[in-house]
C-alpha positions as CSV (number, residue, x, y, z in Angstrom):
1,M,-28.7,34.4,57.8
2,K,-25.4,36.3,58.0
3,K,-24.8,34.8,61.4
4,A,-25.3,31.3,60.0
5,L,-22.9,32.0,57.1
6,F,-20.3,33.3,59.5
7,L,-20.5,30.2,61.7
8,T,-20.2,27.9,58.6
9,S,-17.1,29.8,57.5
10,L,-15.6,29.6,61.0
11,L,-16.1,25.9,61.2
12,A,-14.6,25.4,57.8
13,L,-11.5,27.4,58.7
14,S,-11.2,25.5,62.0
15,A,-11.3,22.2,60.1
16,L,-8.6,23.3,57.8
17,S,-6.4,24.3,60.7
18,Q,-6.6,20.8,62.3
19,P,-3.7,18.4,61.7
20,V,-4.5,15.8,59.0
21,L,-4.3,12.4,60.4
22,A,-2.1,9.9,58.6
23,E,-3.8,7.1,56.7
24,G,-3.3,3.7,58.2
25,L,-2.4,0.3,56.9
26,K,-4.0,-2.6,58.6
27,I,-2.1,-5.9,58.5
28,G,-3.8,-9.0,59.8
29,L,-1.6,-11.7,61.3
30,A,-3.1,-15.1,61.4
31,T,0.0,-17.0,62.5
32,A,1.0,-19.9,64.7
33,Q,2.3,-18.5,68.0
34,T,1.7,-21.8,69.7
35,G,1.7,-25.5,68.5
36,G,4.0,-27.3,66.1
37,L,4.7,-24.3,63.8
38,A,5.5,-21.9,66.6
39,P,9.3,-22.4,66.4
40,Y,9.0,-20.7,62.9
41,D,6.1,-18.3,63.1
42,A,7.0,-16.9,66.5
43,P,10.5,-15.6,65.4
44,V,9.0,-14.4,62.1
45,I,6.6,-12.2,64.0
46,E,9.4,-10.8,66.1
47,G,11.0,-9.6,62.9
48,V,7.7,-8.3,61.7
49,H,7.3,-6.2,64.8
50,I,10.8,-4.8,64.5
51,A,10.2,-3.7,61.0
52,V,6.8,-2.2,61.8
53,D,8.1,-0.3,64.8
54,E,11.0,1.1,62.7
55,I,8.6,2.3,59.9
56,N,6.1,3.8,62.3
57,A,8.8,5.6,64.3
58,A,9.9,7.2,61.0
59,G,6.3,8.5,60.4
60,G,4.9,5.5,58.5
61,I,5.4,4.3,55.0
62,D,6.3,7.3,52.9
63,G,5.6,9.4,56.0
64,K,1.9,8.8,55.4
65,Y,0.8,5.2,56.2
66,K,1.2,4.1,59.8
67,I,1.0,0.3,60.2
68,D,-1.5,-1.3,62.5
69,L,-0.9,-5.0,63.3
70,I,-3.8,-7.2,64.4
71,D,-2.5,-10.5,65.8
72,K,-4.4,-13.7,66.0
73,D,-2.9,-17.1,67.2
74,V,-4.1,-19.9,64.9
75,R,-2.4,-22.5,67.2
76,S,-0.9,-24.4,64.2
77,D,-4.3,-25.5,63.2
78,A,-5.9,-25.3,59.7
79,A,-9.4,-24.8,61.0
80,Q,-8.3,-22.0,63.3
81,T,-6.4,-20.4,60.4
82,S,-9.6,-20.2,58.4
83,I,-11.6,-18.8,61.4
84,A,-8.9,-16.2,62.2
85,T,-8.6,-15.2,58.5
86,Q,-12.3,-14.5,58.3
87,E,-12.2,-12.4,61.5
88,L,-9.4,-10.3,60.1
89,V,-11.2,-9.8,56.8
90,D,-14.2,-8.6,58.8
91,Q,-11.9,-6.1,60.5
92,Q,-11.1,-4.7,57.0
93,V,-7.4,-5.4,56.9
94,S,-5.5,-4.6,53.6
95,V,-3.0,-7.5,53.8
96,L,-3.2,-10.9,55.4
97,V,-0.2,-12.8,56.9
98,L,-0.7,-16.6,57.1
99,P,1.2,-19.4,58.8
100,C,4.6,-20.9,57.9
101,D,3.2,-24.0,56.1
102,A,1.3,-24.4,52.9
103,D,-1.3,-26.7,54.4
104,P,-2.8,-24.3,57.0
105,A,-2.3,-21.3,54.7
106,L,-4.3,-23.0,52.0
107,A,-7.1,-23.5,54.5
108,A,-7.8,-19.8,54.0
109,I,-8.0,-20.0,50.2
110,S,-11.7,-19.4,49.7
111,I,-11.8,-16.5,52.2
112,V,-8.7,-14.8,50.6
113,A,-10.1,-15.2,47.1
114,A,-13.6,-14.0,48.0
115,A,-12.3,-11.0,49.9
116,E,-9.7,-10.2,47.3
117,I,-7.1,-9.3,49.9
118,P,-3.4,-10.2,49.3
119,A,-2.2,-13.0,51.6
120,I,1.5,-13.8,52.3
121,S,2.6,-16.9,54.2
122,T,5.3,-16.1,56.8
123,C,7.7,-18.8,55.5
124,A,5.9,-21.6,53.7
125,S,8.2,-22.7,50.9
126,S,6.0,-25.0,48.8
127,P,5.8,-23.7,45.2
128,T,2.3,-25.1,45.1
129,L,1.1,-22.5,47.6
130,P,0.4,-19.6,45.1
131,L,-0.3,-22.2,42.4
132,V,-3.3,-23.5,44.3
133,G,-4.0,-20.4,46.3
134,G,-4.6,-18.2,43.3
135,D,-3.7,-14.6,42.3
136,Y,-4.0,-13.2,45.9
137,M,-1.7,-15.8,47.6
138,F,2.0,-15.2,47.9
139,A,5.0,-16.9,49.5
140,N,7.9,-15.3,51.4
141,F,10.6,-17.9,51.2
142,P,12.8,-19.7,48.6
143,G,10.8,-22.5,47.0
144,D,11.2,-26.1,48.0
145,N,12.1,-27.0,44.3
146,V,14.8,-24.3,44.3
147,Q,16.3,-25.3,47.6
148,A,16.3,-29.0,46.6
149,T,18.1,-28.1,43.4
150,V,20.8,-26.1,45.3
151,S,21.4,-29.0,47.7
152,A,21.4,-31.7,44.9
153,E,23.9,-29.8,42.8
154,W,26.1,-29.3,45.9
155,A,26.0,-33.0,46.7
156,W,26.9,-34.0,43.1
157,G,29.6,-31.4,43.0
158,E,31.1,-32.8,46.2
159,G,31.5,-36.2,44.5
160,Y,28.5,-37.9,46.2
161,K,27.0,-40.4,43.8
162,S,24.3,-42.1,45.7
163,A,21.4,-40.9,47.9
164,Y,18.5,-42.1,50.1
165,I,15.5,-39.8,50.7
166,I,13.2,-39.7,53.8
167,Y,10.0,-37.7,53.5
168,S,6.5,-37.4,54.9
169,P,3.3,-37.3,52.8
170,D,1.6,-35.5,55.7
171,A,2.5,-32.0,54.4
172,Q,3.6,-30.4,51.2
173,Y,6.8,-29.1,52.8
174,T,8.0,-32.5,54.0
175,T,7.8,-33.9,50.4
176,L,10.7,-31.6,49.4
177,P,13.1,-34.7,49.1
178,L,11.1,-35.7,46.1
179,Y,12.4,-32.6,44.3
180,F,16.0,-33.6,45.4
181,K,15.5,-37.1,44.1
182,E,14.4,-35.7,40.7
183,V,17.4,-33.3,40.4
184,F,20.0,-35.7,41.8
185,G,18.8,-38.3,39.2
186,K,19.1,-35.8,36.4
187,L,22.7,-35.1,37.4
188,G,23.5,-38.9,37.2
189,G,23.1,-39.8,40.9
190,D,21.7,-43.1,42.1
191,I,18.8,-43.2,44.5
192,L,19.3,-46.3,46.6
193,G,15.9,-46.1,48.3
194,E,13.3,-44.0,50.1
195,D,11.3,-44.1,53.2
196,T,8.2,-42.2,54.5
197,Y,7.3,-41.2,58.1
198,S,4.5,-39.6,59.9
199,I,4.9,-36.1,61.3
200,G,5.3,-36.4,65.0
201,Q,6.6,-39.9,64.7
202,Q,8.8,-40.8,67.8
203,D,10.5,-44.0,66.7
204,F,12.7,-44.0,63.6
205,S,14.6,-47.2,64.4
206,A,13.0,-49.2,61.6
207,I,14.1,-46.7,59.0
208,A,17.6,-46.4,60.5
209,T,17.9,-50.2,60.5
210,R,17.0,-50.5,56.8
211,I,19.5,-47.9,55.8
212,A,22.3,-49.4,58.0
213,A,21.7,-52.8,56.3
214,L,22.4,-51.3,52.8
215,D,25.8,-52.3,51.3
216,P,27.1,-49.9,50.3
217,Q,25.4,-47.2,52.4
218,P,24.2,-44.1,50.6
219,D,26.7,-41.2,50.2
220,V,24.0,-38.8,51.4
221,I,20.6,-38.9,53.1
222,M,18.2,-36.1,52.3
223,T,15.2,-35.2,54.4
224,A,12.9,-32.2,55.1
225,A,12.0,-33.4,58.6
226,F,11.9,-30.6,61.1
227,E,11.3,-30.4,64.9
228,P,10.7,-32.7,66.7
229,D,11.2,-35.3,64.0
230,F,14.6,-34.3,62.7
231,P,16.5,-34.7,66.0
232,S,14.8,-38.1,66.6
233,L,15.6,-39.3,63.0
234,L,19.2,-38.1,63.1
235,K,19.9,-39.7,66.5
236,A,18.4,-43.0,65.3
237,L,20.5,-43.0,62.2
238,R,23.8,-42.3,64.0
239,A,22.9,-44.9,66.7
240,A,22.5,-47.5,64.0
241,G,25.9,-46.7,62.6
242,V,24.8,-44.8,59.6
243,K,27.5,-42.3,58.7
244,S,26.1,-40.8,55.5
245,Q,26.3,-37.1,54.8
246,M,23.0,-35.6,56.1
247,I,21.3,-32.9,54.0
248,G,18.3,-31.0,55.4
249,S,16.3,-28.0,54.5
250,D,15.3,-24.7,56.2
251,G,13.1,-26.3,58.8
252,I,16.2,-27.3,60.8
253,D,17.5,-23.7,60.9
254,S,16.6,-23.5,64.6
255,P,18.3,-23.4,68.0
256,T,17.3,-27.0,68.6
257,T,19.5,-28.2,65.7
258,F,22.6,-26.4,67.0
259,S,22.1,-27.8,70.5
260,L,22.3,-31.4,69.4
261,G,26.1,-31.7,69.8
262,D,28.3,-34.1,67.9
263,V,25.4,-36.0,66.3
264,V,24.5,-33.1,64.1
265,E,28.1,-32.1,63.2
266,G,28.6,-31.7,59.5
267,T,24.9,-31.6,58.6
268,V,24.3,-29.4,55.5
269,F,21.0,-27.5,54.9
270,T,19.5,-24.8,52.8
271,T,18.0,-21.6,54.2
272,A,17.0,-18.1,53.3
273,G,20.0,-16.1,54.4
274,F,23.4,-15.8,56.1
275,A,25.0,-12.9,57.9
276,T,28.1,-12.3,55.9
277,E,30.4,-9.4,56.9
278,G,28.8,-6.0,55.9
279,S,25.6,-7.7,54.7
280,P,22.0,-6.4,55.3
281,M,21.4,-9.5,57.4
282,E,24.4,-8.7,59.7
283,A,22.9,-5.2,60.1
284,F,19.5,-6.7,61.0
285,N,21.1,-9.1,63.5
286,K,22.7,-6.1,65.3
287,K,19.4,-4.3,65.2
288,Y,17.6,-7.4,66.6
289,K,20.1,-7.5,69.6
290,E,19.6,-3.7,70.2
291,V,15.8,-4.1,70.3
292,T,15.5,-7.4,72.2
293,G,18.7,-7.5,74.2
294,K,19.6,-11.0,72.9
295,E,21.3,-12.6,69.9
296,T,19.1,-13.9,67.1
297,Q,19.0,-17.7,67.0
298,T,17.4,-18.2,63.6
299,V,17.1,-16.8,60.1
300,F,13.3,-16.6,60.6
301,N,13.6,-13.3,62.5
302,A,15.1,-11.7,59.4
303,V,12.5,-13.4,57.2
304,G,9.8,-11.5,59.2
305,Y,11.6,-8.3,58.6
306,D,11.7,-9.1,54.9
307,L,7.9,-9.6,54.8
308,I,7.2,-6.1,56.0
309,K,9.8,-4.6,53.6
310,V,7.9,-6.3,50.7
311,I,4.6,-4.9,52.0
312,E,6.2,-1.4,52.4
313,A,7.5,-1.5,48.9
314,A,4.1,-2.5,47.6
315,V,2.4,0.4,49.4
316,K,4.9,2.8,47.9
317,E,4.4,1.4,44.4
318,A,0.6,1.4,44.7
319,G,0.4,4.8,46.5
320,S,-2.5,3.2,48.3
321,T,-3.6,0.7,50.9
322,D,-6.4,-0.6,48.7
323,P,-6.0,-4.5,48.8
324,K,-6.4,-4.9,45.0
325,A,-3.9,-2.3,44.3
326,L,-1.5,-3.9,46.8
327,R,-2.0,-7.3,45.2
328,D,-1.0,-5.9,41.8
329,A,2.0,-4.0,43.3
330,I,3.3,-7.1,45.1
331,A,3.1,-9.2,41.9
332,N,5.3,-6.6,40.1
333,L,7.9,-5.9,42.7
334,E,11.6,-6.3,41.6
335,N,14.7,-6.2,43.7
336,V,13.2,-5.3,47.1
337,Q,16.1,-5.1,49.6
338,G,15.3,-7.4,52.5
339,A,17.5,-8.3,55.5
340,T,18.3,-11.7,53.8
341,S,18.6,-10.7,50.1
342,L,17.0,-9.0,47.2
343,I,13.4,-10.2,46.6
344,T,11.6,-10.2,43.3
345,Y,8.0,-11.2,42.5
346,K,7.6,-10.0,38.9
347,G,7.0,-12.9,36.6
348,T,7.1,-15.5,39.4
349,N,3.4,-16.3,39.9
350,G,3.6,-15.6,43.7
351,M,6.9,-17.4,44.5
352,P,9.7,-14.9,45.3
353,V,13.0,-15.1,43.6
354,R,15.5,-14.7,46.4
355,Q,18.9,-16.0,47.4
356,V,19.4,-19.5,48.9
357,S,22.2,-20.0,51.5
358,L,23.9,-23.4,51.9
359,V,25.0,-23.9,55.5
360,R,27.0,-26.5,57.4
361,V,26.7,-27.2,61.1
362,T,30.2,-26.8,62.4
363,G,31.0,-26.8,66.1
364,G,27.5,-26.0,67.1
365,D,27.3,-23.0,64.8
366,R,26.6,-22.0,61.2
367,E,29.3,-22.2,58.5
368,L,28.5,-20.7,55.1
369,I,29.3,-23.1,52.3
370,G,28.0,-20.7,49.6
371,Q,25.0,-18.9,48.2
372,P,24.8,-20.5,44.7
373,S,22.2,-19.8,42.1
374,P,20.6,-23.1,41.0
375,T,20.8,-24.2,37.3
376,A,17.5,-23.0,36.0
377,D,16.9,-25.9,33.7
378,L,17.3,-28.3,36.6
379,V,14.6,-26.7,38.9
380,P,11.6,-29.1,38.9
381,A,8.1,-27.9,38.2
382,P,5.9,-27.6,41.3
383,R,4.3,-30.9,42.2
384,M,1.3,-31.8,44.2
385,Q,1.4,-34.7,46.6
């Protein structure tokens, strides 16, 4: 009996002398590393990995929670997003990261809601995402309605009085010009017309011909077309002799846009950040080059870093990796310092309050026009298609 008690005591002392293993935070990435959304998700995930490596090298979040990333490529497909999300839930992740578009992200709604695991889209900007997705769905990018307000107010302030919008009903994001139309009209602007297109459409000559025939031509043309549609549309317009000021959105903040040459010169677009001197984004861009050996080509690298900083702040606030606790913590975050700007979720119903940068393409590079705050009363309510 005494021998048994001695062994029990010895084992207990041995257990106490062993190092305590840090708790882990599992983050499941169901993102588009191939397919049409890859130009956006792939650079976001680069930024995610930079942030995670930085945090883990410092001992984890609060020196306690090491981050474990589980990557799955959803190939820009809604059905694959749903499948990958369920697989990640089965692997007991605490946070889910979904693709850079509301439509595939929303394909995972029922899974996210049933599992009660917070899900954040990499860079979907539709304000309908958390509205439809429910309490566990969050965005990580300035809303379409906010971006449209910024660009419409800029256009009106520049003295532009008429506009033409080109949008696609194929996705929530590509209907962003409808927000622009609403705000520009409230300001007193005249909408001369609108056209729709299909995502992946190769020929925009008919649209270009219609606009070229207008007399007078619109002062501005606003679209949320992105790769490969935006380059095709822009080239068709310029070939038809349309000289209107082009206004785009964050989907054209990519290397492709800046390689288009003279045809894209002067185009203005909204995006999530700009590396001003001494800014956190300038510091991130330097870090990106140190880690990868190359210059960053898009804001989406920094947006990925921001996403992890939000999750890190939520874990610190919750003091836990429990999904429900993290969901509540994210919903109450205020002024989280990201690479691009301060980020707030408190009182926003899942859409972050964060800075919008207005950028002009000048000489094949980005020129900052400003980082204005939109007039709150002008920001349209979220709209479904």
